[in-house]
N, C-alpha and C positions, 0 to 999 in steps of 0.2 A: 771359555773362561780360565785364567790362571789360576794352579791350586796353590796354597800357601803349604810352604814349606813346614812338616813336622817331621817327628822323630818317627821309626818305623814300630809299629805294636802289636801284639799278638796276645790269642787268647783264643781258650779251647769254643766253639761255638756249638758244640751239640751239649744235649741235656747228659753229667757225669751218667755211670750207669752202664751196664752190659747192652749190646746194641749190635745192628749190623756195622752198621759207620760209627767214628767219628770222626769230629773235624776240626781241625785246628788251623786257625787263619791270622793271616799277615799284612798287614797296610803302613805302605811307608816304601820313602823312597829306596830302602836298603833292603826289602823286602825279596829281592831277588836275588840280590848277591849270599843274605843268611842261608834263603832254601838253596842256595847251589853246594854250599860249604856243608851241607848235610844230604842230599841228595843224590842219588848213584841210579844214573839214567842219561836222558838225552840233556841237552847244554840245553838249559833254561832261557837264556839269550838268544837265543837263535831259533824255538819255538812260536807257532803262532799263535797270537793274543787267543783267548778265549777256547783254551784245549785242555783237555783231559791230558796226562802223560804216564805212563808206567814205570814205576823202578820203587827203588828201598829207600828207607832212612837208615844212613851210617851215622854212628858217634864218629866223628873224625880222630879223638884222643885214643879209641882204640881199634877202629874199624869194624866198630860191633853192629851187627845188623839188628835194627827196635823194629823195622815192622817194613811190610810190603804194602804198597801206597800206588794211591792213582793220587796224582797231583796235579791241578788245578792251576793255570796262570790265566790274568787278566791284568793286560798293562793300561797304564793311565792312558787318556784321562777316561774312557767308556769301562767305568767300573762303577759300583755303589758310593764309595768315597772318594771318586774322580785322583787315587793315587795305584800302584800300582798293588796288586791283590797276588797273595799265594794262597789256596784253599789245599792242605796236605788232609787228604780221606783216607782216614786208620780204618784198622778193624776197631769195632766200638769195645771200647772195656777200660777202665779208671786208671790202670796199670803205664797201658804203650800210651794213650794221649796225654797222661801228666809226664810221663817222660819225655815224650816229643815236644810238649811244652816245655818243659825244662833245657832242653836241648839247642831251641831257638830262641831262648834266653841268653842262654850261655855264649851264645855265637850277635850278639848285639840289637836284640829287639828289646823291649820293654812290656811286662804285662798290662793290655790293657786295662781302663777304667771302668765302671758299668755305664753300657751306653755309648763308650766311646769311638766305633767304627760309624754309630751313626749322629753321633757329633760333627764327627769329619767330614758325613754327608752333608750338613748342613752350614756348618764353616766353610764349604771347598762350592758350596752352590747347588750341590744337587739336586737337595729338596728344603724346601723352609722350613718352620717350626709347628707347623700345622703337620706338616705330613710326614715329619718326625714322628709329633707324637700319635699318627696314624699306624705307623708299623708297632707300635706298647698294644693299642687300642685291637689291632689285626689279631699278634699276639695273645690278647687276653679275651677276645672276643669268645662268651660261651654258648652264644645261639647262630644260625646261620644270615637273621634277621641283622646281629650286632656286626659280624663280619663284613655285610654289605654295607654298614654305613662306615666302618673301615675304610673299606675298600675305596668309596667314594671321596671319602676326604682326601686319602693315598692320592689319589688320582688329580688333586688339586682345585675341589669344584668350591671348598671354602676359599681357599687360597685365591681364586677370581674373582671370589664376590667381593673379597674384600679388597684385594690392591683395584678393583674398577671402580670401589666407591674411594679409595682413598686418591684415587687420583682424578675423582670428579671433585671432591674436596679442596684438593689440589688447584688444580682449574677455576674453582670459587674464587678460593685464597689469593690466585695471579691477579685478577681481574680487581677485586678490591686493592690490590697492590699497585696495580695500572692508574688508577683512579686518583688513588692519594699520592702518588709519585707524579702523575703526569696530568692534570684536572683539565689544561687545556686544549689536550688532542680531544676534537668534537668526535672523531672517526672513533673514539674507543667506548664501546658499549659500557653506558654510566649502570654501576652496579648499584641498584635502586634498592630500598629498604623493600621493595614489595619480591624485587628479583631476590634478597639473599634469604626474606622467608618462604620463597617457592624452594628455593635449593635445601634447606636445615629443613623444612615438612619432607621432603622429598627423601632426604636422607635419614631421616628420622622415622618414615612408614619401611622405608627397605632393612634395617634394622631391628625395630619394633616385628616385622613380620617373623624374623629373621627369631627373633627369641619367642617366638611360638613355640617352634620346634626344638627348643630346649627342653620340654620336659621329656615330651617321645623321646626324643636324642639318649639322652643322658636315663632313662631306663632301662634303653636297649644297648646302654654300655654299661651300668653299674647293678642294672639287675633293680627287682623291687622287693624290700627290705619287708616280709610275708610273715606275721605274726601267727601262729596257730593257737587260739586260746579257748579255754570254757574249764569247766569244774574236772574233778578228776574223773576217770573212767567213762568218757563221753566219746569216744573213739579216735580224739586228735595223734593219737599214734599212728594206730590203723590208717586215717586220713595219709598221712606223712608218708607212712609206707605205700599206701597205694598209688600218689602222686609218682613217687621216687621209682616206682614200680619193683623197690627192694624190699627187704628185711631188715632195715636199718634203726630203727627205734622198736627196744621189746614192748610189748603189749602183752599185760594179764588181766584182768580182772579183779586186779588188786589195786584198789585207789592207792595214788600215789610213786605208783611203778616209777614215771619218769622223774627223777630229781633234780634236773639240770636242763641246760638249753641245747638241745641238738640243732644244728643249722648246716643243712645240704642247698646247694642249687639243682634246679631243676626246670628243664625247658617248656615252658606251656607257650603252644601257639607262637612259638619266636619269640616270646619274652623269657629274658633270663630270671626264674624268682630265687631269694635267696630267703627259704621254707625254715622258720626257726620255730620248733617243737618245744612248746615252753610246759613247763611242772602246771598241773592242774591248780588255778588259783584257789585257795580255800585256806581258812583259820585250821591252823596244823603246832600240834606241840612237837613234832620232829624237828629239831634240827637244824640237820641236813636239808632236808623238805622244806625247812623254811625259808633257807636263802636259793633253792630255785624257784619258790613264789614269788621271792622278791625280785629275782631275776626277771620273773615272769612279766613283772608287772613295768619292769623297765624298756623289756621287750615291745611290750604294747606302748609303752609311748613315744618309742624311736620309729614302730615300724611304717611304711608308707602303706598298705594293706594288713586289714584284720581279718584274716577266718576266725568267726567266733562260732565254735559247734557247739551245738546244744543235744542232747537229749530225746529224741522225738518221743520214744516210747515209756518218756514219764514225766510226770507235772512240773513247773517249772520250780525252780528253789528260788529261798533269797538270794544264795551265789549268782544262780545264772539272771536274776535281775538285775542284779550288781554290776554283774558284766554287761550287762545289755544299755546298762547307763555310763558306763564308763567310758565305753566304746563308739558311744553315739554319734561322736564329733571324730571319725574316722573314717577313710575310706573302710568301710567295713564291707562282708560278705558273712549274712548268716547263713548257717546251716544246719537243717535239722536231721540229724544222723539218725541212723537206725530205723528209717520209713518201714523194713524188711520186719516189723513187728506193730505190734496195735500201736496207732499212735495214739497219745494221752494228753502229749503237750497242750498247752492252751494258746491255739496260736492267734486267737484274735486281740490277743495283749502285743504278738510279735508284726511286725513291720509285711506289709505285704509280700515284698520282694525278697522275700526268704527263700532257701532254697531249700527241696526234699530231698535229701541224698541215703545212698543207705553204701556205706565203704563195704559191705559185707560182699553185698551183689553188684556192686559195680553204676549204682542207681544213679543215672544224672551229674555223673561228676565231669561232663563234657563242657556241662551248665556253668560249671565255676571258670573255666578257661572262656567263655561266650562273655560272661558278667565282666572279668576281668578286662576284655579289651571294652567293654564300654565305659567302664569308671575313669581308663587311662586312656584310651584312645579314643574319643567320643564317635564309635563306628566307622571311623575313617581305616583306612590300610595302614597298618603298623608300618610298614616302610612304601612310599611311594616312588615308584621311578623316575628317576631326575629330580628328587627332593633333595636340596641341602642340608644339612642335618647338623644343630649345636649340640654335642653330647659332653663335651671336655670342661671339667666345674670353670678352669683360667678362662676358656674362649666364651663363658655364659658371665660370667664377675666382668669383665673387658665389654664386651658388647653393651652391658647394662649401663657400667661408667661412660660407653661413649652418647649411649641414648641420652644420660642424667647432661652430658655437656651441650649436645643438642637444645636439648629442652631449656639449657642456662640460654643459649640464642635466643632464642623465641623471644623467653621472655624479658630479654632486655629489647628487641626490636618493640613488643609491645608497651614497654617504659619510656620509647623514645629514643634509648642510646645510640649515639654512631655508631654507623657500622662498621669504619675503625677499630673500635673497641671490642666489638663482636668479635674479632679474627681470633682473639684469643683464647676464646672456648672453641672457636672453630680449628685453629690450629692443634691443640689440647684433644679434639676429637681425632685427627688425623692420626696423631700420634700413639693414642689408646691403641688404635687399631692396627698401627702399625708393631706395635706389642704380641699379637695374637700371630703373625706370621713368622717374627722375629728379627725384623725391618729397623724396628727401634726398642727394641729387648734388654735390659741389662744384662751386662756377664753375669752377673750370679744369679737371674733366674735362667739365665742357660745353663750356666752350671747344675744348675738345682734339679732342673726339668731330666736332664739326660743322667743326673744318679740317680731315677728310678727305673731306668733299665736294667734288662738283665745282663751280665757278661757274659763278651765276648758278642755282643748285637749293636 
């Protein structure tokens, strides 16, 4: 494949700060000449591709040595961007990496935009749009299972499924066109209404099955927004600290200690949970606490999962009963805390699946993990081997639109509409699927997607 001609870009590819190694990456047709102008060592034009070369970075103006480096040389097209790539590995530090970056820019490189290296990989055919998005998913993965989903998408499993479906749709459209343009050819298979229905139902079933993975995939990618609610002093903050394995929230016997929403991520059985420790929901005259209580109510409304904590050593209060009522239509797990004390709560008023726990003695905390698995994964394996998952909101939305187009085709068939008119909706399905891989994505969408990447990636 012939790569497109772009200018040479550069960026720091490692996090700023103190570290063992800092890397400045260059990509483009002038990458070698720019690096050669500031590198004292071997002749970069003569060294083998994909090698590390020892030397020094020197400012050409005053011959000042900036750093001792290992310089990576990768010649097109066998690189991530399919362009010439230079990677300058310096000693990690803010000053030295910034100074070398400014030096390569003075020598003719341009500061890369966020995600521009990956964007060039896409534009040069190295990856498609789903694989490019998988790179960012891999970077942002918070658990090993989320990482597995991203790696599988990066390998092209979703792309292969989408591309194969688009090809089948294209074959079907071609048969329609042949029958329209050359009806006198008896040896051409006639695209009958029955065959059209069979094909569209096949496509719809395939995409609908893919959509069934969306809930699980999106949870693995983005995590479950989990609100820990309850009246003051029932053990919400203690539960948060227990799940986090650290003292993140302040725990006291004084009601109203938690006055704001505390958010932290935790890995529960491979699923990232965004735990939201809310202020105890109660009537209060304290203005600051009132704001926290209001935020708690909002967190309850927006949560994917609600952990309702009740004090098992006390009788139910009107506040408890109100919380039970307002959370009944959510994905809720009721936790009866403080079971290390004599039980006083009226358990007959509660659902049978309430879990008795003691945060103090760590009793039955593992049952929370099992209940989450039952609620969101229907007792199946969280990540099934060789399964293709939809996890990206953009992909999910486009697949839903594609299914709607296929349903429109089937509805038209039921109404007796001519097959050649229905090919418009089938063509739209083909185009929508092309937006997923980038084959039919508008330039504005591509620019917007890559702008979400970090600088230097």
